[in-house]
N, C-alpha and C positions, 0 to 999 in steps of 0.2 A: 264425229269427234271422240277421241279417246279420253277416258277419265279413269285413271288407275285408282285402286284402292288405296295405294300408297306409293309415293314417289320419293324414295330415298336419295336418287341421284339429284334431284332438284335441291333437296336440302344441302347435300355435300358440295354443290357448286357454290353456295352461298358463303362457305367458310373454308373452301379448298386450301388456300395457301397456309392458314394456321393449322389445319388438320395434317397436312402433308409435313409441315415443319416439326409438329410433334411426334409423327411416326418416325421420321428420320432420326430425330434425337434420341428416342428409345432404341432404335436399331444401332446407333452409333455407341450408346452407353452399354449395350449388351446386358442391361439390367431388366430381365423380363418378368420376374415373379416377386410380387410385393414391391417393396422399395419406395423411392421417394415419390414417384408419381402416384401411386396408391396412397401414401401418407397425405399428399396434398389434396388428392380427391376426398378423402375421408374428412379432412378438416374443412373443405368446401362444403361438403354435405351437411356437417353439423351446424354450420353457420346457415345454410339455406333452409333445412328442415327446422332447425331451432331445438335440436336434441343434443344431449351430452355426449353420446358415443355413436359413431357410425363406422361400421366394419365392412370394408368391401370383400365381397365373396364371389364364387365362380358362376353362380346363376341365380335367377329368382327362385327357381325350385330348391336349390340348395340353401338360399336364404331361409325358406320355410322349414327345411329339414334341420338346419343347425339351430334354428329358434326352438323347435321342439326338443331337440337333443338338450339345449341349454336349460329348459324348464323341466327336464328329467321325465319325459313321456316314456313309459315303460309298456311291455306287452300286457294288452288287456285293459289298458287305459283308455277312456273314452274322450274323444275330442269332437266338440260341436262344430260344425261348419255348414255353410250353405250348400244345397244340393245343386246350385246353378252357379258354376264357375269354371275356370280352366282346371283341367285335371290334377295339376300339382297341388292344389289346395287339399284334396282328399288323399291324393296318391302318397304324400309324405307321411301321413298319419299311418297308413297301412305299412309303409316301408319300415316303421319302427315297431310294427306288430301292434300298434294301437288299433282302436276301433272307431272309425269315422261315423258320427252321428248326424244325420242330414236334416236341415231345417229347411221350409219352404221360403219363397222370396216375397219381398215387398211388391205389391202390384203396381207401384208407381215407378220405382227405381231399378227393381229386380235385385237389390241388394237383399241380405238376409233380414228376414222380418223378426225384429226383437220380441214381438208379442208371442212368438212360436218357440222361443228358446227355452224358457224355464220348464215347460212341460217335458223337455228331452233330458233334463238333469237327473243323474242317478248317483249313487254313491261311488260309482267308478269314474265319474266325469272329472277331468283335470284341467280342461282348458276350452276356450272357444276361439274360432278363427273368423271373425268377420272380414268379408272381402269388399274393398272399395271398387265396386264393378263400373267399368266403362269411364272411370274418372270422376266419379261422384262418391264422396265420403258415405259409408254406411252410418246409420243412426247411432252413434257411439255412446251418447249419454245413458240410455236405458241398458245397453250391452254391459258397459262398465259397472253400472249399479248391480245388475244380476250378478256379474262375476265376483264382486266384493262380497255380495250377500251369501254367496256359496263358496267362497274362498277358491276361485278359479283363476287361472292365468288367462291373459287375452294377448294373442299374437294377430296383429294386424297384417292382412295380405293387401298390400298397397302397390301390386305389380303394375296397375294400370293407372296409378294415381299420384306419382311423385309431384309435389308441388300443390296438391289439392288442400284446401283447408275446410274443416268442419265449421258449423255455424258459430262455434265459440271463438273462432279466429285462429286456432292452433291448426298447424298442418298435421295430415294424417301421418302416423309413425310416432306420435307423442301421446296417444290416448291409452294405449294398451301397455303391457310389459315389454314387448318387442314389436318392432315394425319391420316389414320385409318388403323389398323393392326389386324389380327386374329392370335390367338395361338391355333386354332383347332388342335387336334392331328396329323392330316395329313399334316399340313403346314410344310415348311422347318424349322421353329422354332416352335414346338408344345408343349403345356402342357399336363396335365393328365385329360382334360375336356375341357369346354369351357372357353375362356379367350380372351381379346383384349386390344387394346392400342389406344389412340389418342395422336397425337403430334401437336404442334404448336410453332411458334416463337413469338406469340402476347401475350403479358402478359395479357391484358384484356380477351382474349379467353381462356387462360390457367386457370385463376381465375374462370371464368364462368363454364368451363367444370368440374372443380372439386366440384363446387356447384351443377351443374345439376346431377353429379353422386350420390349425397346423398339425392335425392328427392327435390333438389333445397333449402335445408336448411342451413342457416348460420346465427348465430350459430345453434346448433341442436335444432330441434323443431320450429324455427322461419323461415317462408318461404315468400321471396319477389317474388320469381319465382317458377314455377312448373318444377320439374325434374323427376327423376325416380330411381328405384334401380339398378344402373349400377355398384355396386361395385364389385371389383375383390377379390377373397378369397385368403388367405395367402398360402394355399397349392399350388395353381397354380403359384403364384409368386416365391415360393421357388423352384420349379421345373425349372421355367425359368432362375432362378439365376445360377442353376447349368449348364444348357444347353447353355446359351448364349456365354460362351467362345468357345464352339465348333463349333459355327454357321458358321464362315467363312471358316473353314476346311471342313464342310459339303457342303457348296455352292461350293467350288472349286472341291470337289469330284463329285458333280452333274455336274459341267462343263466338267470335264474330262469324265464322263460317256457319256455326250452328244456329246462330240467331237469324242469318239470312235464308238458310234452309227453312226454318219455322216460318218465317215471314211469307216466302214464296209458297209453301204448301197451304198456307192459310188463303193467300191471294188467288191461288189456283182452285179454291173450293174443295181442297182434299181433307180439311180438318173433319175428323169423324170417320172418314174413309181410311185415313192414315193416322194411326196412333203415334204422336211425336214424343220424344223425350222431354222430361221435365227436371229442372232444378228444384229441389224441395225447399219449403219454408217452414219456419216455425211459428208459433203464435205471436211472436214479437216482430215479425217481418224480416228476420235475419234469414240469410240464404247460404247454402253450401256453395263454395266456389268449385263449380263443375268445369273440368278442363276438356271434356269430350275426347278422351282417347278413342272412343268410338261414338258415332252418332247413330244411334240404334232406333229404328222405327218398328212398327208392328203392323202387319197387313194380313188379310185374307189371301189365299192363293200365294203364299210367300214363295214356294219353290218355283212356280211357274214365272213369278216376276224375276227371279234370279236369271232364269233362261232367257227372258226378254231383255234384261239389262245387259247380259252377255252379248246377245246379238248387237246391242247398241254400243258395244265396246266400253261398258261402265262396269267397274269392279265393284264387288260386294261380297259380304262374308256373314256367316251365321255364327254368333257368339252366344250360345253354344247349342249344337243340334241334340246332344244327349245329356240330360242332367244325370248326376251321379247315381240316384236310386235306380236308373234305368240301365246302367253300365254292367255288362256281363261280369266283369271282375268282382263287382260288389253283390252279386245275386245271393251269396251266403247271408248277408245281412237281412234278407227276406223283408224288404221295405214294401209298403203298400203304396202302389202307384196313386190311388186316390187321395193320399195324404199330401200331395204336393201339386195342387192344381194351377198355381200361379207359375211354377217353374215349368210344367209341362206345357202351359199356354206359351210361355217365353220361347220354349225350344221349337215350337211348331209355327210361330207367328213372327219372331224377331228378324231383323235384317240390319246390318251395319252397312251405311253409305260411305263413300270417300269423305274425309273430313280433315285431312293433313293441312298443315298451315300454308303450303304453296299453292293450294287449290285456288282456281280464279273464279270470279263471279260468274263468268260465261259458262264454266264447267258446271258449277252448281245449278245454274239455270236449266242447263241441259239435262242434269240428273232429274231435277223436279218435273221438267216437261216429259221426260220419258216415263216416270212414274204415272204421271197423269194419263199419258197416252195408254199404258197397259190398263189401268183402272177403268178408264174409258168415260 
């Protein structure tokens, strides 16, 4: 049995007529950059996320980059971020000649550990970037409190987490100064190429982000600030407008698939041999809404398991094999490897299994039994 890590063709088949109609309509309009489709997408996202401003941009990476430009990150400024994330989280800091300052992970969620943040703050620190990894919110309450205490900005990296809400009921992208999202095709809400979004509830930041998106020009050709070409094209917005109404259903199906995985792993006697992902609770019994953009387990002999699953025609992926403090391009930061034990453990033991909404119970059973066969 083949079980791909992701099957976008299966998703496309469920909405093909509406998607095709949207693509043809954009082609016939010949209106490809920004325009009515982007404006409608931004309105839809404001309503869905619950924010005052949503600005479509060219990618999730550019969402992070424009966010840091909007809060005036300058050369030499320090920005705190997790050491365990997709490269863009730290890469955009360095692109502005800022200094990324890495923090170890929470041992349960692999999100940034708030207890490790304050010790990293210096007089040069300007912002914190928490990442909502794998589709579960970072612990925003203490992060925001630390930021307020030290007069820092908070930029949320929600690339894997659109539609996720924190335990306070608010969706991610509303807790910090700016929220950043990715519509890369493999995300839980993906377009047909690169695309991204920035959100804010600050009117001044919203206006500035819109100006930065078009090279810093307002009106056109008149520039008080320097921005970039961060515009979202109409085709991507049109696709997102068709897909957005499906998103909550897809997220719920991912949660159902995750619950089935967890149930079967336990029934097969693998609990303890396979560390399973958890949605975290607070003392009042409230829970983050985890949408499982990835279903990430932790196992011994992870690399051997990947080879075994490949032989069984089961897709899997490592998110992520190299934490930032181990990346060659950040060697000049002289990070101490022993300062990041949780991230190192995650890099060496974590493995994402197929979790996409169209996955069948038969396929999930096959994956679990294959893992059991490997573990023995």
